[in-house]
MMTF fields as JSON, N, C-alpha, C and O atoms, coordinates in Angstrom:
{
  "mmtfVersion": "1.0.0",
  "mmtfProducer": "UNKNOWN",
  "numBonds": 363,
  "numAtoms": 364,
  "numGroups": 91,
  "numChains": 1,
  "numModels": 1,
  "chainsPerModel": [1],
  "groupsPerChain": [91],
  "chainIdList": ["A"],
  "bondAtomList": [4, 2, 8, 6, 12, 10, 16, 14, 20, 18, 24, 22, 28, 26, 32, 30, 36, 34, 40, 38, 44, 42, 48, 46, 52, 50, 56, 54, 60, 58, 64, 62, 68, 66, 72, 70, 76, 74, 80, 78, 84, 82, 88, 86, 92, 90, 96, 94, 100, 98, 104, 102, 108, 106, 112, 110, 116, 114, 120, 118, 124, 122, 128, 126, 132, 130, 136, 134, 140, 138, 144, 142, 148, 146, 152, 150, 156, 154, 160, 158, 164, 162, 168, 166, 172, 170, 176, 174, 180, 178, 184, 182, 188, 186, 192, 190, 196, 194, 200, 198, 204, 202, 208, 206, 212, 210, 216, 214, 220, 218, 224, 222, 228, 226, 232, 230, 236, 234, 240, 238, 244, 242, 248, 246, 252, 250, 256, 254, 260, 258, 264, 262, 268, 266, 272, 270, 276, 274, 280, 278, 284, 282, 288, 286, 292, 290, 296, 294, 300, 298, 304, 302, 308, 306, 312, 310, 316, 314, 320, 318, 324, 322, 328, 326, 332, 330, 336, 334, 340, 338, 344, 342, 348, 346, 352, 350, 356, 354, 360, 358],
  "bondOrderList": [1, 1, 1, 1, 1, 1, 1, 1, 1, 1, 1, 1, 1, 1, 1, 1, 1, 1, 1, 1, 1, 1, 1, 1, 1, 1, 1, 1, 1, 1, 1, 1, 1, 1, 1, 1, 1, 1, 1, 1, 1, 1, 1, 1, 1, 1, 1, 1, 1, 1, 1, 1, 1, 1, 1, 1, 1, 1, 1, 1, 1, 1, 1, 1, 1, 1, 1, 1, 1, 1, 1, 1, 1, 1, 1, 1, 1, 1, 1, 1, 1, 1, 1, 1, 1, 1, 1, 1, 1, 1],
  "groupList": [{"groupName": "MET", "atomNameList": ["N", "CA", "C", "O"], "elementList": ["N", "C", "C", "O"], "formalChargeList": [0, 0, 0, 0], "bondAtomList": [1, 0, 2, 1, 3, 2], "bondOrderList": [1, 1, 2], "singleLetterCode": "M", "chemCompType": "L-PEPTIDE LINKING"}, {"groupName": "ARG", "atomNameList": ["N", "CA", "C", "O"], "elementList": ["N", "C", "C", "O"], "formalChargeList": [0, 0, 0, 0], "bondAtomList": [1, 0, 2, 1, 3, 2], "bondOrderList": [1, 1, 2], "singleLetterCode": "R", "chemCompType": "L-PEPTIDE LINKING"}, {"groupName": "TYR", "atomNameList": ["N", "CA", "C", "O"], "elementList": ["N", "C", "C", "O"], "formalChargeList": [0, 0, 0, 0], "bondAtomList": [1, 0, 2, 1, 3, 2], "bondOrderList": [1, 1, 2], "singleLetterCode": "Y", "chemCompType": "L-PEPTIDE LINKING"}, {"groupName": "LYS", "atomNameList": ["N", "CA", "C", "O"], "elementList": ["N", "C", "C", "O"], "formalChargeList": [0, 0, 0, 0], "bondAtomList": [1, 0, 2, 1, 3, 2], "bondOrderList": [1, 1, 2], "singleLetterCode": "K", "chemCompType": "L-PEPTIDE LINKING"}, {"groupName": "VAL", "atomNameList": ["N", "CA", "C", "O"], "elementList": ["N", "C", "C", "O"], "formalChargeList": [0, 0, 0, 0], "bondAtomList": [1, 0, 2, 1, 3, 2], "bondOrderList": [1, 1, 2], "singleLetterCode": "V", "chemCompType": "L-PEPTIDE LINKING"}, {"groupName": "PRO", "atomNameList": ["N", "CA", "C", "O"], "elementList": ["N", "C", "C", "O"], "formalChargeList": [0, 0, 0, 0], "bondAtomList": [1, 0, 2, 1, 3, 2], "bondOrderList": [1, 1, 2], "singleLetterCode": "P", "chemCompType": "L-PEPTIDE LINKING"}, {"groupName": "LEU", "atomNameList": ["N", "CA", "C", "O"], "elementList": ["N", "C", "C", "O"], "formalChargeList": [0, 0, 0, 0], "bondAtomList": [1, 0, 2, 1, 3, 2], "bondOrderList": [1, 1, 2], "singleLetterCode": "L", "chemCompType": "L-PEPTIDE LINKING"}, {"groupName": "ALA", "atomNameList": ["N", "CA", "C", "O"], "elementList": ["N", "C", "C", "O"], "formalChargeList": [0, 0, 0, 0], "bondAtomList": [1, 0, 2, 1, 3, 2], "bondOrderList": [1, 1, 2], "singleLetterCode": "A", "chemCompType": "L-PEPTIDE LINKING"}, {"groupName": "PHE", "atomNameList": ["N", "CA", "C", "O"], "elementList": ["N", "C", "C", "O"], "formalChargeList": [0, 0, 0, 0], "bondAtomList": [1, 0, 2, 1, 3, 2], "bondOrderList": [1, 1, 2], "singleLetterCode": "F", "chemCompType": "L-PEPTIDE LINKING"}, {"groupName": "ILE", "atomNameList": ["N", "CA", "C", "O"], "elementList": ["N", "C", "C", "O"], "formalChargeList": [0, 0, 0, 0], "bondAtomList": [1, 0, 2, 1, 3, 2], "bondOrderList": [1, 1, 2], "singleLetterCode": "I", "chemCompType": "L-PEPTIDE LINKING"}, {"groupName": "ASN", "atomNameList": ["N", "CA", "C", "O"], "elementList": ["N", "C", "C", "O"], "formalChargeList": [0, 0, 0, 0], "bondAtomList": [1, 0, 2, 1, 3, 2], "bondOrderList": [1, 1, 2], "singleLetterCode": "N", "chemCompType": "L-PEPTIDE LINKING"}, {"groupName": "ASP", "atomNameList": ["N", "CA", "C", "O"], "elementList": ["N", "C", "C", "O"], "formalChargeList": [0, 0, 0, 0], "bondAtomList": [1, 0, 2, 1, 3, 2], "bondOrderList": [1, 1, 2], "singleLetterCode": "D", "chemCompType": "L-PEPTIDE LINKING"}, {"groupName": "GLY", "atomNameList": ["N", "CA", "C", "O"], "elementList": ["N", "C", "C", "O"], "formalChargeList": [0, 0, 0, 0], "bondAtomList": [1, 0, 2, 1, 3, 2], "bondOrderList": [1, 1, 2], "singleLetterCode": "G", "chemCompType": "PEPTIDE LINKING"}, {"groupName": "THR", "atomNameList": ["N", "CA", "C", "O"], "elementList": ["N", "C", "C", "O"], "formalChargeList": [0, 0, 0, 0], "bondAtomList": [1, 0, 2, 1, 3, 2], "bondOrderList": [1, 1, 2], "singleLetterCode": "T", "chemCompType": "L-PEPTIDE LINKING"}, {"groupName": "GLN", "atomNameList": ["N", "CA", "C", "O"], "elementList": ["N", "C", "C", "O"], "formalChargeList": [0, 0, 0, 0], "bondAtomList": [1, 0, 2, 1, 3, 2], "bondOrderList": [1, 1, 2], "singleLetterCode": "Q", "chemCompType": "L-PEPTIDE LINKING"}, {"groupName": "GLU", "atomNameList": ["N", "CA", "C", "O"], "elementList": ["N", "C", "C", "O"], "formalChargeList": [0, 0, 0, 0], "bondAtomList": [1, 0, 2, 1, 3, 2], "bondOrderList": [1, 1, 2], "singleLetterCode": "E", "chemCompType": "L-PEPTIDE LINKING"}, {"groupName": "HIS", "atomNameList": ["N", "CA", "C", "O"], "elementList": ["N", "C", "C", "O"], "formalChargeList": [0, 0, 0, 0], "bondAtomList": [1, 0, 2, 1, 3, 2], "bondOrderList": [1, 1, 2], "singleLetterCode": "H", "chemCompType": "L-PEPTIDE LINKING"}, {"groupName": "SER", "atomNameList": ["N", "CA", "C", "O"], "elementList": ["N", "C", "C", "O"], "formalChargeList": [0, 0, 0, 0], "bondAtomList": [1, 0, 2, 1, 3, 2], "bondOrderList": [1, 1, 2], "singleLetterCode": "S", "chemCompType": "L-PEPTIDE LINKING"}, {"groupName": "CYS", "atomNameList": ["N", "CA", "C", "O"], "elementList": ["N", "C", "C", "O"], "formalChargeList": [0, 0, 0, 0], "bondAtomList": [1, 0, 2, 1, 3, 2], "bondOrderList": [1, 1, 2], "singleLetterCode": "C", "chemCompType": "L-PEPTIDE LINKING"}, {"groupName": "TRP", "atomNameList": ["N", "CA", "C", "O"], "elementList": ["N", "C", "C", "O"], "formalChargeList": [0, 0, 0, 0], "bondAtomList": [1, 0, 2, 1, 3, 2], "bondOrderList": [1, 1, 2], "singleLetterCode": "W", "chemCompType": "L-PEPTIDE LINKING"}],
  "groupTypeList": [0, 1, 1, 2, 3, 4, 5, 1, 6, 7, 8, 9, 10, 3, 0, 11, 1, 7, 12, 7, 10, 7, 8, 1, 4, 13, 14, 14, 6, 1, 15, 3, 6, 10, 16, 10, 7, 4, 6, 0, 15, 6, 5, 9, 12, 7, 15, 11, 3, 8, 14, 12, 4, 4, 11, 6, 4, 13, 0, 3, 7, 13, 13, 13, 13, 7, 1, 13, 7, 1, 1, 17, 12, 5, 1, 1, 17, 1, 5, 17, 18, 19, 17, 1, 1, 17, 1, 18, 7, 13, 13],
  "groupIdList": [1, 2, 3, 4, 5, 6, 7, 8, 9, 10, 11, 12, 13, 14, 15, 16, 17, 18, 19, 20, 21, 22, 23, 24, 25, 26, 27, 28, 29, 30, 31, 32, 33, 34, 35, 36, 37, 38, 39, 40, 41, 42, 43, 44, 45, 46, 47, 48, 49, 50, 51, 52, 53, 54, 55, 56, 57, 58, 59, 60, 61, 62, 63, 64, 65, 66, 67, 68, 69, 70, 71, 72, 73, 74, 75, 76, 77, 78, 79, 80, 81, 82, 83, 84, 85, 86, 87, 88, 89, 90, 91],
  "secStructList": [7, 6, 6, 6, 6, 7, 7, 7, 7, 7, 7, 7, 7, 7, 6, 6, 1, 6, 6, 7, 7, 2, 2, 2, 2, 2, 2, 2, 2, 2, 2, 2, 1, 7, 7, 7, 7, 7, 7, 1, 3, 3, 3, 3, 1, 7, 4, 4, 4, 7, 7, 3, 3, 3, 3, 6, 6, 6, 6, 3, 3, 3, 3, 3, 7, 1, 1, 7, 3, 3, 3, 3, 7, 1, 7, 1, 7, 7, 2, 2, 2, 2, 2, 2, 2, 2, 2, 2, 2, 2, 7],
  "xCoordList": [20.658, 21.304, 21.547, 21.583, 21.708, 21.956, 20.739, 20.877, 19.566, 18.339, 18.254, 17.735, 18.764, 18.707, 19.947, 20.039, 20.902, 22.135, 22.918, 23.378, 23.054, 23.802, 25.279, 25.618, 26.162, 27.596, 28.115, 27.654, 29.061, 29.632, 31.127, 31.779, 31.657, 33.08, 33.573, 32.96, 34.672, 35.242, 36.678, 37.431, 37.047, 38.405, 39.124, 38.575, 40.352, 41.184, 42.142, 42.996, 41.988, 42.72, 43.807, 43.754, 44.761, 45.814, 46.664, 46.848, 47.178, 48.031, 49.389, 50.141, 49.71, 50.99, 50.912, 51.903, 49.772, 49.585, 49.881, 49.891, 50.119, 50.406, 49.198, 48.065, 49.428, 48.368, 47.656, 46.679, 48.113, 47.453, 47.695, 48.828, 46.619, 46.74, 45.572, 44.456, 45.816, 44.762, 44.206, 43.02, 45.029, 44.583, 43.618, 42.652, 43.886, 42.995, 41.636, 40.601, 41.635, 40.376, 39.561, 38.347, 40.221, 39.531, 38.928, 37.796, 39.667, 39.173, 37.988, 37.037, 38.025, 36.92, 35.669, 34.559, 35.833, 34.682, 34.031, 32.808, 34.85, 34.313, 33.593, 32.478, 34.247, 33.717, 32.547, 31.495, 32.728, 31.728, 30.545, 29.41, 30.782, 29.706, 29.242, 28.276, 29.945, 29.602, 29.609, 28.727, 30.622, 30.78, 31.834, 32.695, 31.757, 32.751, 33.846, 33.894, 34.717, 35.727, 36.969, 37.465, 37.465, 38.654, 39.507, 38.982, 40.811, 41.718, 41.963, 42.322, 41.776, 42.042, 43.45, 44.014, 44.008, 45.374, 46.08, 45.534, 47.279, 48.068, 49.052, 49.842, 49.033, 49.953, 51.394, 51.671, 52.303, 53.737, 54.184, 54.377, 54.344, 54.707, 53.48, 52.365, 53.699, 52.626, 53.26, 54.462, 52.432, 52.833, 53.961, 53.814, 55.062, 56.144, 56.942, 57.741, 56.74, 57.436, 56.554, 56.909, 55.408, 54.493, 55.134, 55.591, 55.163, 55.798, 54.83, 55.106, 53.706, 52.756, 51.885, 51.717, 51.328, 50.422, 50.714, 51.276, 50.327, 50.389, 48.95, 48.178, 48.59, 47.258, 47.189, 47.953, 46.281, 46.213, 45.534, 45.601, 44.889, 44.277, 45.319, 45.438, 46.075, 47.087, 48.472, 49.38, 48.638, 49.924, 50.999, 52.157, 50.61, 51.559, 51.627, 50.619, 52.832, 53.046, 53.022, 53.557, 52.399, 52.431, 53.134, 52.62, 54.308, 55.067, 55.006, 54.946, 55.021, 54.915, 56.139, 56.705, 56.521, 57.533, 56.877, 55.66, 57.648, 57.074, 56.376, 55.398, 56.847, 56.285, 55.647, 54.783, 56.05, 55.577, 55.061, 55.371, 54.275, 53.819, 54.337, 54.284, 54.834, 55.396, 54.782, 54.624, 54.437, 53.831, 54.829, 55.371, 55.065, 56.022, 55.337, 54.306, 55.912, 55.378, 55.582, 56.002, 55.287, 55.394, 56.837, 57.547, 57.252, 58.599, 58.535, 57.436, 59.597, 59.691, 58.417, 58.386, 57.399, 56.107, 56.258, 56.723, 55.865, 55.974, 54.947, 53.873, 55.256, 54.281, 52.979, 51.915, 53.058, 51.832, 50.899, 49.68, 51.446, 50.609, 49.855, 48.669, 50.533, 49.878, 48.815, 47.759, 49.084, 48.084, 46.876, 45.74, 47.104, 45.984, 45.187, 43.965, 45.871, 45.183, 44.274, 43.154, 44.752, 43.909, 42.706, 41.628, 42.863, 41.729, 40.721, 39.513, 41.225, 40.359, 39.554, 38.376, 40.178, 39.51, 38.455, 37.441, 38.675, 37.713, 36.536, 35.518, 36.661, 35.59, 34.565, 33.605],
  "yCoordList": [-51.756, -50.55, -49.575, -48.361, -50.102, -49.216, -48.332, -47.178, -48.876, -48.126, -46.907, -45.87, -47.02, -45.916, -45.029, -44.054, -45.365, -44.596, -44.425, -43.333, -45.532, -45.552, -45.751, -46.71, -44.88, -45.076, -46.304, -46.616, -46.983, -48.185, -48.019, -47.321, -48.67, -48.607, -50.019, -50.772, -50.388, -51.72, -51.588, -50.741, -52.419, -52.445, -53.675, -54.776, -53.474, -54.592, -54.855, -54.028, -56.002, -56.336, -57.373, -58.071, -57.464, -58.489, -58.436, -59.449, -57.257, -57.099, -57.768, -57.891, -58.199, -58.857, -60.37, -61.064, -60.893, -62.338, -62.741, -61.906, -64.028, -64.559, -64.365, -64.613, -63.929, -63.733, -62.405, -62.184, -61.508, -60.213, -59.327, -59.183, -58.738, -57.862, -56.877, -57.236, -55.661, -54.642, -54.262, -53.952, -54.281, -53.903, -54.946, -54.601, -56.216, -57.282, -57.188, -57.388, -56.884, -56.738, -55.583, -55.7, -54.471, -53.319, -53.678, -53.297, -54.396, -54.815, -55.762, -55.671, -56.67, -57.591, -56.856, -57.226, -55.824, -55.027, -54.348, -54.214, -53.927, -53.29, -54.291, -54.042, -55.426, -56.394, -57.202, -57.29, -57.785, -58.714, -58.017, -58.471, -56.941, -56.263, -54.985, -54.352, -54.612, -53.411, -52.153, -51.3, -52.061, -50.891, -49.962, -50.389, -48.706, -47.731, -47.725, -46.821, -48.717, -48.908, -48.069, -48.037, -47.389, -46.555, -46.816, -46.9, -46.945, -47.074, -45.699, -44.763, -45.573, -44.309, -44.321, -43.268, -45.509, -45.663, -46.648, -47.698, -46.313, -47.15, -47.958, -47.367, -49.282, -50.08, -49.935, -49.785, -49.983, -49.996, -51.436, -51.901, -52.13, -53.538, -54.416, -53.915, -55.724, -56.689, -57.962, -58.19, -58.764, -60.034, -59.81, -58.981, -60.516, -60.378, -59.086, -58.741, -58.372, -57.1, -55.886, -54.759, -56.109, -55.02, -54.123, -54.597, -52.796, -51.845, -50.818, -50.227, -50.578, -49.577, -49.108, -49.804, -47.912, -47.355, -45.881, -45.212, -45.382, -43.956, -43.465, -43.951, -42.517, -41.927, -40.998, -40.036, -41.276, -40.503, -39.153, -38.312, -38.929, -37.632, -36.654, -35.535, -37.081, -36.205, -36.406, -35.613, -37.468, -37.838, -38.061, -37.692, -38.666, -39.009, -40.512, -41.21, -41.002, -42.438, -42.839, -42.136, -43.969, -44.563, -45.9, -46.825, -45.986, -47.226, -47.914, -47.265, -49.222, -49.997, -50.894, -51.386, -51.085, -52.074, -53.057, -53.027, -53.904, -54.916, -54.293, -54.855, -53.156, -52.586, -51.21, -50.845, -50.454, -49.068, -48.74, -49.418, -47.693, -47.134, -45.711, -44.976, -45.321, -43.99, -43.333, -43.958, -42.064, -41.308, -40.262, -39.506, -40.224, -39.266, -38.376, -38.736, -37.241, -36.278, -36.738, -37.871, -35.87, -36.266, -36.516, -35.601, -37.733, -38.095, -38.489, -38.594, -38.7, -39.045, -39.718, -40.923, -38.927, -39.443, -40.04, -39.388, -41.268, -41.972, -41.429, -40.989, -41.453, -40.997, -41.791, -41.258, -43.069, -43.861, -43.31, -43.405, -42.736, -42.138, -40.941, -40.768, -40.119, -38.927, -39.302, -38.673, -40.315, -40.715, -41.356, -41.116, -42.16, -42.756, -41.682, -41.779, -40.665, -39.577, -38.809, -38.442, -38.572, -37.865, -38.7, -38.15, -40.034, -40.911, -40.886, -40.925, -40.819, -40.777, -39.483, -39.491, -38.386, -37.09, -36.966, -36.296, -37.595, -37.487, -38.431, -38.272, -39.409, -40.398, -39.978, -40.711],
  "zCoordList": [6.183, 6.651, 5.504, 5.708, 4.325, 3.187, 2.918, 2.513, 3.144, 2.906, 3.808, 3.397, 5.045, 6.003, 5.962, 6.707, 5.096, 4.909, 6.21, 6.542, 6.934, 8.185, 7.853, 7.159, 8.324, 8.065, 8.812, 9.909, 8.215, 8.817, 8.977, 8.201, 9.996, 10.303, 10.538, 11.294, 9.901, 10.065, 10.56, 10.081, 11.51, 12.044, 11.513, 11.505, 11.072, 10.644, 11.793, 12.113, 12.399, 13.62, 13.327, 12.313, 14.198, 14.17, 12.906, 12.23, 12.592, 11.421, 11.59, 10.623, 12.804, 13.034, 12.839, 13.067, 12.429, 12.243, 10.805, 9.901, 10.61, 9.279, 8.371, 8.784, 7.155, 6.173, 6.272, 5.556, 7.138, 7.317, 6.095, 5.636, 5.577, 4.419, 4.432, 4.057, 4.853, 4.961, 3.599, 3.483, 2.581, 1.243, 0.674, -0.007, 0.958, 0.492, 1.188, 0.553, 2.494, 3.23, 2.668, 2.505, 2.371, 1.797, 0.441, 0.143, -0.366, -1.682, -1.541, -2.316, -0.565, -0.347, 0.121, -0.261, 0.938, 1.35, 0.148, 0.088, -0.8, -2.003, -2.899, -3.357, -3.143, -4.095, -3.539, -4.172, -2.368, -1.836, -1.178, -1.323, -0.469, 0.243, -0.444, -0.018, -1.517, -2.281, -1.401, -1.504, -0.537, 0.326, -0.26, -1.029, 0.105, -0.297, 0.767, 1.602, 0.743, 1.778, 1.493, 0.367, 2.532, 2.44, 3.668, 4.778, 3.486, 4.627, 5.231, 4.517, 6.517, 7.222, 7.816, 8.111, 7.989, 8.467, 7.562, 7.224, 7.176, 6.286, 7.124, 7.86, 7.039, 7.848, 7.383, 6.193, 8.35, 8.055, 8.228, 9.351, 7.14, 7.183, 7.415, 7.561, 7.447, 7.711, 8.257, 8.126, 8.86, 9.461, 10.471, 11.37, 10.35, 11.34, 11.171, 12.042, 10.077, 9.849, 10.156, 9.809, 10.804, 11.138, 12.189, 13.229, 11.901, 12.813, 13.357, 14.401, 12.697, 13.156, 12.015, 11.014, 12.176, 11.155, 10.937, 11.804, 9.769, 9.461, 9.37, 8.543, 10.205, 10.178, 8.976, 8.892, 8.042, 6.81, 6.989, 6.093, 8.115, 8.373, 8.898, 8.398, 9.909, 10.507, 9.909, 10.159, 9.118, 8.519, 9.581, 9.387, 10.699, 11.752, 11.887, 11.771, 12.136, 12.259, 13.73, 14.587, 14.007, 15.333, 15.19, 14.562, 15.777, 15.707, 17.056, 18.1, 17.018, 18.246, 18.404, 17.428, 19.637, 19.977, 20.93, 21.111, 21.524, 22.402, 23.605, 24.098, 24.086, 25.302, 25.155, 25.953, 24.167, 24.085, 22.695, 21.716, 22.637, 21.356, 21.281, 22.267, 20.129, 19.975, 18.76, 17.712, 18.909, 17.811, 17.344, 18.15, 16.066, 15.523, 14.499, 13.931, 14.279, 13.321, 11.9, 11.665, 10.945, 9.539, 9.142, 8.725, 9.273, 8.842, 7.387, 6.842, 6.766, 5.349, 4.831, 4.582, 4.681, 4.224, 2.841, 1.906, 2.734, 1.469, 0.486, 0.896, -0.791, -1.789, -1.733, -2.046, -1.334, -1.25, -0.178, -0.32, 0.891, 1.933, 1.383, 1.665, 0.605, 0.062, -0.971, -1.027, -1.783, -2.778, -2.099, -2.51, -1.076, -0.326, 0.398, 0.505, 0.893, 1.589, 0.628, 0.985, -0.572, -1.546, -1.941, -2.167, -2.032, -2.315, -1.191, -1.424, 0.043, 1.219, 1.249, 1.608, 0.879, 0.907, -0.182, 0.016, -1.319, -2.414, -2.252, -2.925, -1.372, -1.205, -0.23, 0.01]
}
């Protein structure tokens, strides 16, 4: 696929499970598969403390509870979100 320059998309699923780590998966995609992996959504918490994700394009958080999902505007955006967003834009 690299020869034909086909873009690839990977989903990181089950962030609420034990051992979940989106950053480790991204690093493994870079090291083992030699892909230019970038997180498009930053997780809020992990494992049993997983609360949702922050979309780095729109800078909006989607938090989940047992029954509903709620999307909120740019709330106290963490500096890590802004730095990850700039990395995403330059890649």
